[in-house]
C-alpha positions in Angstrom: 5.7 -15.3 30.3 8.1 -15.6 27.2 5.8 -17.8 25.3 2.8 -15.3 25.6 5.0 -12.6 24.9 6.4 -14.4 21.5 2.7 -15.2 20.5 0.9 -11.6 21.0 4.1 -10.8 18.8 3.1 -13.6 16.2 -0.5 -12.2 16.6 0.6 -8.5 15.2 2.6 -10.2 12.1 -0.5 -10.0 9.0 2.0 -12.5 7.5 1.4 -15.3 10.0 -2.4 -14.2 10.4 -2.8 -14.9 6.8 -0.9 -18.0 7.2 -3.1 -19.3 9.7 -6.2 -18.3 8.0 -4.9 -20.2 5.0 -4.7 -23.4 6.6 -7.9 -23.0 8.0 -9.0 -22.5 4.1 -7.1 -25.3 3.0 -8.4 -27.4 5.9 -12.0 -27.0 5.1 -11.4 -27.7 1.7 -10.9 -31.4 2.8 -13.9 -31.8 4.8 -17.0 -32.5 3.5 -18.9 -30.2 1.8 -21.3 -28.2 4.3 -20.1 -30.1 7.6 -19.4 -28.7 10.9 -15.5 -29.3 10.4 -15.6 -26.4 7.3 -17.1 -24.1 10.6 -14.9 -25.6 13.2 -12.0 -24.5 11.7 -12.6 -21.3 10.9 -13.6 -20.8 14.5 -10.2 -22.5 15.4 -8.1 -19.8 13.4 -9.6 -16.7 14.4 -9.0 -17.7 18.4 -5.6 -18.3 17.2 -5.1 -15.2 15.8 -7.2 -13.2 18.7 -10.6 -13.2 17.8 -14.1 -14.5 18.5 -15.2 -17.3 17.0 -17.2 -16.7 14.1 -20.5 -14.6 13.7 -23.3 -16.6 11.8 -23.5 -14.0 9.3 -20.1 -15.4 8.2 -20.7 -19.0 8.0 -22.4 -19.1 4.1 -19.7 -16.6 2.8 -17.2 -18.7 4.5 -18.6 -22.0 2.8 -19.3 -20.4 -0.6 -15.7 -19.3 -0.5 -14.4 -22.7 0.4 -16.1 -24.4 -2.2 -14.8 -22.2 -4.4 -10.9 -23.0 -3.7 -8.7 -25.3 -5.7 -9.1 -28.4 -3.8 -12.9 -28.8 -4.5 -13.4 -26.2 -7.9 -10.9 -27.3 -10.7 -12.2 -25.3 -12.8 -14.4 -21.6 -12.4 -17.2 -20.8 -14.2 -18.9 -17.4 -15.4 -20.8 -16.0 -12.1 -18.8 -17.8 -9.5 -16.8 -15.1 -7.8 -20.4 -13.3 -8.0 -22.2 -15.9 -5.7 -19.1 -15.0 -3.5 -19.6 -11.2 -3.9 -23.1 -11.2 -3.0 -22.7 -12.9 0.0 -19.7 -10.5 1.3 -22.5 -7.6 0.7 -24.7 -9.1 3.3 -22.1 -9.1 5.9 -22.5 -7.0 8.6 -19.5 -4.4 9.7 -20.4 -4.8 13.0 -19.9 -8.2 13.8 -16.3 -8.2 13.5 -13.5 -6.3 14.9 -11.8 -3.8 11.9 -8.8 -5.7 11.6 -10.5 -9.1 11.2 -12.2 -7.7 8.1 -8.8 -6.4 6.7 -7.8 -10.3 7.5 -10.4 -11.9 5.7 -9.7 -9.3 2.8 -5.9 -10.8 2.6 -6.9 -14.2 2.7 -9.5 -13.2 -0.3 -6.2 -11.7 -2.4 -4.6 -14.9 -1.3 -7.2 -17.1 -2.6 -7.2 -14.8 -5.7 -10.5 -13.5 -5.6 -9.8 -9.8 -5.7 -13.3 -8.6 -5.7 -14.6 -10.3 -2.9 -11.7 -8.8 -0.7 -12.4 -5.7 -1.6 -16.3 -5.7 0.2 -14.7 -7.3 3.0 -12.3 -4.4 2.9 -14.9 -1.8 2.9 -16.3 -3.6 5.5 -13.0 -2.9 7.6 -13.6 0.9 6.7 -17.2 0.9 8.0 -16.1 -0.5 11.0 -13.2 1.8 11.7 -15.3 4.7 10.9 -17.6 3.4 13.5 -15.0 2.5 16.1 -13.6 6.4 15.8 -17.0 7.9 17.1 -18.1 5.9 19.8 -18.2 7.0 23.0 -16.4 4.6 25.0 -13.1 4.6 25.2 -12.1 6.1 21.9 -7.9 5.9 21.5 -6.1 7.8 19.7 -5.4 4.4 17.4 -9.4 4.2 16.3 -9.2 7.8 15.4 -6.2 7.5 13.0 -7.9 4.3 11.5 -11.4 6.5 11.6 -9.9 9.7 9.6 -8.2 7.6 7.1 -11.3 5.5 6.3 -13.2 8.6 6.0 -10.6 9.8 3.7 -10.4 6.9 1.6 -14.3 7.0 1.3 -14.1 11.0 0.4 -16.3 12.0 3.9 -13.7 14.8 4.2 -16.2 17.0 7.0 -16.3 13.6 9.5 -12.4 13.0 8.5 -12.1 16.3 9.9 -14.4 16.2 12.8 -12.2 12.9 13.8 -8.9 14.7 13.6 -10.5 17.9 15.6 -10.8 14.8 18.3 -7.6 13.5 17.5 -5.5 16.9 18.2 -7.2 17.3 21.4 -5.3 13.5 22.2 -2.3 12.8 20.3 0.5 14.6 22.2 2.7 14.0 19.1 2.7 17.4 17.2 4.4 16.1 13.9 1.8 13.2 13.9 -1.1 16.2 14.1 0.6 18.4 12.0 1.0 15.4 9.5 -2.3 14.1 9.5 -4.0 17.7 9.2 -1.7 18.2 5.7 -2.4 14.8 4.9 -6.2 15.7 4.9 -5.8 18.9 3.2 -4.0 17.0 0.4 -6.6 14.7 -0.4 -9.0 17.6 -0.2 -7.1 19.3 -3.0 -7.0 22.4 -1.1 -3.5 22.6 0.5 -2.8 25.4 1.5 0.0 24.8 4.3 3.5 26.4 3.7 6.1 25.4 1.6 7.6 22.6 3.6 4.2 20.6 5.0 4.0 19.4 8.2 4.2 22.5 9.8 7.2 22.8 11.9 8.3 19.6 11.6 10.8 19.7 8.8 14.4 18.7 9.4 17.4 20.6 8.3 18.1 18.1 5.6 14.7 18.2 4.0 14.5 22.1 4.3 17.8 21.6 1.7 16.2 18.9 -0.1 13.0 21.3 0.0 15.4 23.9 -1.8 15.8 21.4 -4.5 12.2 20.2 -5.3 10.0 23.7 -4.9 8.7 25.6 -8.0 10.0 22.4 -10.0 8.7 20.0 -12.8 9.2 16.6 -11.5 9.3 13.2 -13.9 8.8 10.3 -11.9 10.3 7.5 -13.8 8.9 3.6 -12.7 10.9 0.6 -13.3 7.8 -0.9 -15.5 9.6 -1.5 -19.2 7.9 0.2 -21.9 8.2 0.6 -25.8 7.2 4.2 -26.0 9.7 6.4 -26.6 9.1 9.2 -24.2 13.0 9.3 -22.6 13.4 13.0 -24.3 10.2 13.9 -22.8 11.5 12.5 -19.3 14.5 14.3 -19.5 13.2 17.8 -20.0 11.8 18.0 -16.5 13.8 20.0 -14.0 14.2 16.9 -11.7 14.0 13.5 -12.5 13.2 10.8 -9.7 13.6 7.0 -9.9 13.8 4.0 -8.0 16.6 2.1 -6.7 19.4 3.3 -8.7 22.3 1.0 -8.2 25.0 2.5 -10.6 25.9 2.4 -14.2 23.2 2.5 -17.0 20.6 0.5 -15.1 17.2 2.5 -15.8 19.1 5.3 -18.1 18.1 3.6 -21.2 17.9 7.1 -23.0 15.2 6.2 -25.4 12.2 4.9 -23.2 13.7 5.9 -19.6 15.7 9.2 -20.0 19.2 9.1 -18.9 19.1 11.9 -16.3 18.9 10.6 -13.0 18.6 13.3 -9.9 16.9 11.6 -6.7 16.6 7.6 -6.2 14.1 6.2 -3.8 15.4 3.6 -2.0 13.2 0.3 0.4 15.1 -1.2 2.9 16.1 -4.3 1.0 17.6 -1.9 -2.1 19.7 0.3 0.3 20.7 -2.7 2.2 22.2 -4.2 -1.5 23.7 -0.7 -2.2 24.9 -0.6 1.5 27.1 -3.5 0.3 28.1 -2.6 -2.6 30.5 0.8 -3.4 27.7 3.4 -2.7 30.1 6.3 -2.9 30.5 5.8 -6.5 26.2 5.8 -7.0 25.7 8.7 -4.6 28.0 10.6 -6.2 26.4 10.1 -9.4 22.9 11.3 -8.0 21.9 14.6 -6.3 19.7 13.0 -3.2 19.1 9.6 -2.0 16.2 9.1 -0.1 15.7 5.8 2.2 11.8 5.0 3.0 12.5 4.8 6.7 15.2 5.0 9.7 16.1 1.0 9.1 17.4 1.4 5.6 18.8 5.4 6.1 20.9 3.9 9.0 22.7 1.9 6.9 24.6 4.5 5.7 26.7 7.3 8.0 25.0 9.6 9.4 26.7 12.7 8.2 26.7 11.6 4.6 25.8 14.4 2.6 22.5 14.1 -0.2 21.1 11.1 1.7 17.9 11.3 3.7 14.7 9.4 5.1 10.9 10.3 4.1 8.6 10.7 6.8 6.2 7.5 7.2 2.5 7.8 7.4 2.2 4.1 8.6 0.5 5.2 11.8 -2.0 6.7 10.1 -2.8 3.6 8.0 -5.2 0.9 8.0 -2.1 -1.8 9.2 0.2 -1.4 5.7 2.6 0.4 4.1 2.9 2.7 1.4 4.8 1.2 -1.3 7.5 2.8 -3.4 5.2 5.1 -5.8 3.2 7.0 -3.2 6.0 7.5 -0.7 7.9 9.1 -3.4 5.5 11.2 -4.6 4.0 12.3 -0.8 7.4 13.2 0.1 8.2 15.2 -2.6 4.7 17.0 -2.6 5.9 18.0 1.1 8.1 20.7 -1.0 5.6 21.8 -3.3 6.9 20.9 -6.6 5.5 22.8 -9.8 3.8 19.4 -10.7 4.8 15.7 -10.5 4.7 13.3 -14.0 4.7 9.9 -13.7 6.1 8.0 -16.4 6.7 4.1 -16.6 4.2 2.8 -13.9 1.0 0.7 -13.8 0.4 0.2 -10.1 1.6 -4.0 -10.7 -0.9 -4.8 -13.4 2.4 -6.0 -14.8 5.0 -7.6 -13.5 8.4 -7.2 -15.4 10.3 -4.9 -14.6 13.3 -3.3 -16.8 16.7 -5.7 -16.8 18.9 -4.6 -14.0 16.3 -3.4 -11.8 16.8 -6.3 -9.6 20.3 -8.0 -8.9 21.2 -10.7 -10.7 20.3 -14.4 -9.3 17.4 -12.3 -7.4 14.1 -14.6 -6.7 11.7 -13.7 -8.8 8.6 -11.0 -6.7 5.6 -13.1 -5.4 3.1 -10.1 -5.9 0.2 -11.6 -4.1 2.7 -12.4 -1.4 3.4 -8.3 -1.5 -0.1 -7.4 -1.5 -0.7 -9.4 1.7 2.2 -9.1 3.6 3.4 -5.6 3.2 1.5 -3.0 0.6 -2.7 -3.1 0.1 -3.3 -2.8 -3.5 -6.5 -1.2 -2.9 -5.0 1.5 -0.7 -2.0 2.3 -3.1 -4.7 3.0 -5.6 -7.4 5.0 -4.1 -4.5 7.2 -2.9 -2.9 7.7 -6.1 -5.9 7.9 -7.8 -7.3 10.8 -6.1 -4.0 12.7 -5.9 -4.7 12.5 -10.1 -8.0 13.7 -9.6 -7.5 16.8 -8.0 -4.6 17.6 -10.1 -1.3 16.7 -7.8 -0.2 14.3 -10.7 -0.5 13.6 -14.4 1.1 10.6 -16.0 2.2 9.1 -19.5 -0.9 7.8 -21.4 -0.2 4.2 -19.6 -0.4 5.9 -16.1 -3.5 7.8 -16.9 -5.3 4.8 -18.3 -4.6 2.8 -14.9 -5.9 5.6 -13.0 -9.1 6.4 -15.2 -10.0 2.6 -14.7 -11.8 3.0 -11.5 -11.4 0.6 -8.4 -13.2 -2.0 -9.7 -11.7 -2.0 -13.0 -8.2 -2.2 -11.9 -9.0 -4.8 -9.5 -10.4 -6.9 -11.9 -7.1 -6.5 -14.6 -5.0 -7.0 -11.1 -6.8 -10.6 -10.6 -6.0 -11.5 -14.2 -2.3 -10.5 -13.8 -1.5 -12.2 -10.5 -5.0 -13.6 -8.8 -7.4 -16.5 -9.7 -8.4 -17.1 -13.1 -9.6 -20.1 -14.3 -8.9 -21.5 -11.0 -8.4 -20.4 -7.4 -5.0 -20.1 -6.2 -5.3 -21.9 -3.2 
């Protein structure tokens, strides 16, 4: 029984599922081309993860993907990925569960082929939308995934219909309110009260909201910049940054601005800060915001000026928001006059300003992050939508990235982190 429990827990771990498929991909490359073994290892991996064997339609796509792995193909040629994309387009979304499409999408990211992965992910969204409209045993989870899929695809009428169904089944009032607010936000017609999520703002949320409401906010990312926009950043009413640990880090007066009022912390950053003299850090800023309960629990519960944001993970497709969307959505709850984004390019460059990460820390493997934690397509789609409806503006580089559109963005992301002359695996 314990072994079954541990195995079920493994299956919930998207990194474990990716590695299971990756091992199958490596083994298939070592088999003879077009052999039965190529397919057997895929079937075995899918069953191990918890799915049925590969449907017949998936096999040509799998063989083509395997043929372009690093073991078999030492040099990618022009048009190679186009062949894989064409086979991906031919797949029927109904032949696999939504979660399986997402696992295969992550495999493509790991291999380094981002555009074929996008197509598989689209199949996953189509299956989410389909599952949410089935008459037989539709669950709260399926409705939530269907709502997100329709929102990302811009089908706001369908998302509203699913949300109405969700509100009849979901007993958690905060979630119902959160989903309604998020839908209105992405529609661009948010008309709720000042503090979003009607009735669910805590006392410390209200205090933070009073600080944010009606203010012009500069949200400054960690990407190094040579552009002298520090004065423009400092001219905003509120300046928010990420992972501040004290001193002058992130406070270059020429490119980042000297001011810092709000700092957002992921769990790793919160843990590093909790092990240091955080009193000195917190005394130099107005608000510290942790991404979740785990990070917030590292500091005394009554510590002034420290709060956690509300998580949207339950509404997302087996992923998390990363730092940028988390901070943006958190502040939008409290009706700022506007948010302008600086020094951010959504992972198109891997560098960070000196001192952003602790000395001796391992370099960040962004491809691993895309697979394990933060779906880059989801981050881009949500931020671009908020930019399109006018809730965000940005510096020249941010506006350039938002104006690329998803396909060009993914091409550039692949150039930065994926396959170039050869697959990654």
